[in-house]
N, C-alpha and C positions, 0 to 999 in steps of 0.2 A: 205570192205565186201569180205569175202572169196569166191572165185568163186565156189569152191567145195560145199560150204554151199548153195549157191543159186540155184544150178542145181541138187541137190541130189534128186532122185526120191522117191516117197513115198513107192513104192515097196521095194527099198533097205533099207529105214529107218525101215520099218516094219520087214524085215528079221533080220536086225542088232539088233533091240531092243527086238525082240521076246523072245530070250533066257533069257535075264536079267529080263524081266518083268513077266515071266511065274508064278512066285511064289507069285504075288500080290494077296491079298485077297480083294474082292470087299466090300466096306463098304456100308452102307445104310444111307440115310437121312430121316428125317421125312417130309413128304409132307403135306401141308395144306389141310384141308378137302374141298372136292369139293362142290361147291355151285350149285346145280342143279337148273336150272331156269324153273319155272313152266310155261308150255304152249308154250315154245319156240320150234322152229323146224328149222333145217337146211337140205338143199337138196343137195345131191351129185348124179350126173349122172354117171352111170357105164355101158359102152357099150362094148359088145363083137363084134369083127369084123370078119366077114367071108370073107376072101380074094377072094373067088370064086364068091361072090356077089357084092362086092364093093371094090374100091381102098382106100388106107389109107387116101389120101387127102379128098375124099368125106365123109368118115367116121368121120374124124376130124371135118369137117364143120357141119355135122349133130349133133354131140355131143356138139360143141360150141353153135349152135343155141338152142339146148335143155337147156343148162345151163344159157344162158343170152339172153335177147331180144335185146341187143345192144342199148338200148334207151339212154345210157350214152354217146354215140359217136355222136358228132356233125360234120358237114361237115368240113373237113380240119383239124380236131384235130389230134395231134401227139400221137403216141402210142409207148411205149417201150416194146418190147417183150423180156423178161428177160429169156435167156436160161442158162443152166448149162454147161459151157465150162471150167470146172475145170482144164483140161489137154488136151493133144493131143490124148489121148486114144480114141478108137472107142466106140460107144454106146454099152452097157447102162452106161458106165462110164461117159458119157455126155448125154445131151438131144438128143433124136433121131432126126436127120435131117428130117426125113419123116413127122414130125408133122408140119414143117414150111409152106409148100405150102398151106395147108388147112386154117391155122390160118391167114397168111398174105392175101391170096385171100379173105377170109371173111371180114377181116378188110377193105381192099381196096374197095370191093364191097359195103360196108356200108358207104363209104364216107371219110374214114381215109385219112389224109394227109401223112406226113412222118411216115413210120413204121420203127423204129429202131430195131435192133437185136444185143444183145451184153452181155458182162460180163467182169470180170477180173479174170483170171485163179488163181489157188491156189498159195500160197506163195512159194511152192517148184518148181513152174514153172515161176512165174512172180513176180518181185519186183518193186514197183513204189515208189521211195524214192526222197528226196530233192536233193541228190547228184548223181542221175542217175537212169535209168530203165534197168533191165535185163529181158530177156524173152519177149514174145509177145503173147497176147491172140489171135490176128488175125492170127498169124502163127499157133497156136494150132487149131483154127477153120478151117483153111485151110486143116490140116491134118485130123481132126475128121469128116469132111464133113459138118459142120454147115454153113461155110462161103459160099460155093457154093450153098447150098440149100437156104439160105436166099437171096443171090443176085439174084438167078433164079426166085424167087417169088416176087422180087421188094422190098426187105427189104434193109435198109441202115446199114452197119456195124458200130457199135460204141463200142470201147473197152476203158475202163475207164483210163487205163494207157497211152493212146495216147493223153490225155489232159495234157498240162504242169502242173507239180506238184503244182505250186503255186495257180493254179485255179482249180485243179482237184477235190477237196473235200470241202464239207460244213458240218457244225455241224449237227448231228442227235440227236434229243432230244425226247426220249421215252415219249409217253403220258401216263405215270403212275407216281404216286406221289412219290414213293420212289424206283427209279430204280438203277440198279447195275453198270451202265456204267460211272457215273460221267461225266467228260468232255472228255472222251476218244473215244467217237463214232463220226466217220466222215464218210460221205457217198458221193457217186458220185454226182457231181454238176448238172448232167443232170436231176436228180430227181426234181429240182426246175423248170426245163424248160419244161418237158414233161407233156402232159395232162393226159394220162392214162397208166396203166401198165397191161400187160398180162403176167402171170407167167407160164413158161414151164419147170418145173423140170424134173429129171429122176426118175426112180423107182430103188432105190439102197440102199444097206446097207452102213453104215458108221462106221468105226472102233472106232470112238470117240463119235459120236452123236447117234449111233444106227441105224439111217436111214437118207438118204439124200433125202428130199422130198421138198414140196413147201416152208415151213418156213425156212428150212435150206438153200434154194436157195438164200435167202436174203443176205447171208454172202458175196456173190459176189459183193454187192454194196459197201462194206466197205473198208476203207484204209488199208494199210499194218500195220500201227501202231494199228489200231482197231482190226485187226485180231490177232496181237501179244497179245493184252490184253484179247481178247476172250479165247485164248488158255492158256495164263498164269494163268489166274483166273479160274482154272478148277472147282472150287467149285460152281461157278455161271454160268458155261458154258451154261447150258440149259435155265436158266432165261434170260441171255443176248440174246440168239437167239430169244426167244419169245418177249422180250423188243424191240429188233430191229424191229420187224414187226409191232410195234405200232407207229413209228415216222410218223408224218402227211404226209410227202412226199410219204410213202408207203401205210399206212392204208387208206388215203384219196384218192388214185389214183388206188388202186388195184381193177381191175374189174373182173378178172377170173383167176383161177389156173386150168391148164389142163395138164395132163400127158398122153403121148402115151407110153404104155408099150408093145412094140413088143419084147423086151428082158428085163430081170431083172437082176440086179447085186445082187446076193443073199448071198454073202460072202464078207468079207473084206470091201472094199469101202473106199474112194470114187473113187479110180483109179483102182487098181488091184482088182481081185476077180473072182468068178465063174459067167459067163454070161449064164443065162438060156434063150434060145429062147422060146417064147410062140406060140404054134400052132395057137391059135386064139388071136391076139393082144387085149389089153384091152385099153380103154380110159376112164380116171377118170377126171370129170370136175365139178367145183363148184365155185360160187361166194364167198364162204367162204373158205379161205386157210386152216383154222385149221380142219374143217370137211373134206375137200379134203384129208388132210394128215392123218386123222384117218382112212379113207377107204383105202387110198394108203398103209399105214402101214400094215394093215391087209392083203391086196393083196400081199404085199411083203412077209409076213410071210407064206401066202399060197404058194407062189412061192418056198419058202425054203423047203416046204414038197416034192417038186419035184427035189430037189438038191441031188446029190450023197452024201452018208454018209461021205466019206472021205474028201470031200470039206468042209462040215459043221464042221467036227472034227478039221479042221485046221483053223477055223475062230477064231481070237483072241479076239473078243468081247464076253463077257464083261471082262474076266479075265485079259487081258493085256492092256486094254484101257488106264488106267492112265499112265502106264509106256511108252506107245507109245506116248501119249500126251507130257509127260515130255521130252522124246527124240526129238520130233518134235520141241518143243519150243527151246530147247538147240541148235539143229543143225541149225535151221533156223534163230533164233534171237540172239543166243549167250547166254552163261550162266551168262553174266554180268547184265542181266536185273533183276535178283533176285525176291523174293516174290512169287515163284510158289505155287499154291494151287492145291490140288489133285482133279482130275476129278473123279466124282462118276457116273458109268454107271448103267443102270437098269437091275435087274436080269430077269425081264419079260417086255419086251417092250410094250406088248399089255394091261397091266393091267391099269385100270382107276386111280390107285393111284401111278403109277410108276413115278420116277423122270426123266421125259422126257420134251423136249421143247414142244411137243404137248400138254401134260397135263398142263404145265405152261401156254401155250398160251390160252387154254380154260379159265383158271382163270383170267389171265391178260386182255385178249381181250374181253371176253364175260361174266365175273363174274361167270363162272362155265360151266358145260356141258349143252347142250340143252336137253329139255325134250325128243326130238327124232331126230335121224339122219335118214332121209328118203333117202334110196339108190334107184334110179330110173333106172332100166335096160333099154337098147335099144330094138331093134327089136328081136335080138337074145338072146337065153337063156344064162344065166351065168353058169359057171361050178357049179355043186352041192356042191362040196367040198369047193369052195370059199364062196358060200352062207352060208354054215354051219359055216365057220370060222367067217364070218361077224356077224352072229347072236348068236354065242355061249355064249357070256358074257352078261348078262342082264344089267350089270353096264354101258356098253357102249351105251346102248339104241339105237341100230341100228335096223332098219326095212327095209327089202328088198321087193320092189314091190309096 
């Protein structure tokens, strides 16, 4: 393995690939008709935090209790708190460390036993291979603040590449009849051992996926080989992310997805980009990861309306996404793998018929969109512009209040 390839930062490969990819024309795929389910309703809690009235930890606890009654948690059960620690960059390139105190404290107060906190960083930072491991998620978590925050709250750090390679991964089998993974999906072995999962993504753009939210956070569970397959098979990139979230070890144990958005990564992503601080942090929480992501996506797009024009103009998504993905595959895994398929980005991430992993997940995991997504605000009023964006498209079937 060429050391340069294993340590190349995403910022650098974006800059290097940008010029050659600028001329790419985005293609479009035909997306299957959405099957709206009559009478179904999903609930997403969206709380605005007034820092003068409450601290973040208490606000997180309030939102968590609003979203779930914790009846699934028995005394002594283990919980894996899945953060996004893709890099050693500061939040919002990773999960906000400030969310951990409230989440871990709530779980412990409710009787949880071991509360694990972990991830495996992106392939440009960590490689876990049969012939050796390069990079360290633990070291990245120490730099980005997640390690200290987790340990201070009583969490146990568990990084997937620290498990010996021969026992680190188990087969992942999507619970869909005709999935795109074949035999190439392998996930962290702790998924077979832990009782419950709480999903703590960040609110950020992603130069390949469009956005990095709850569903995309599941990529952290998969092996280096599976990550290569995901990126190499660009034509099924979004389907594979949705299918990954159906494996029994995830779908059967996922209890809550919660995002603390005190800052939003509104361009590029998942690492470099424009970090927009929010005057009033937002907490998005739901037992349904797909509906969480629908509301989180629109919240991210609302945050982009507050982003400087020059930063938005320099965002390479969607025009350069395929070229950047091709470059990422070649630099990280080498051009000898062959069989690259073009990645198709969405022209409009918010559209109900866009080719995104969120829309695929609604179809794959729920048989279509719910009849209604009910957004429940907290005590403080939500920004009017955000409410307008959430309810602007009738096809999304979102109701606030």
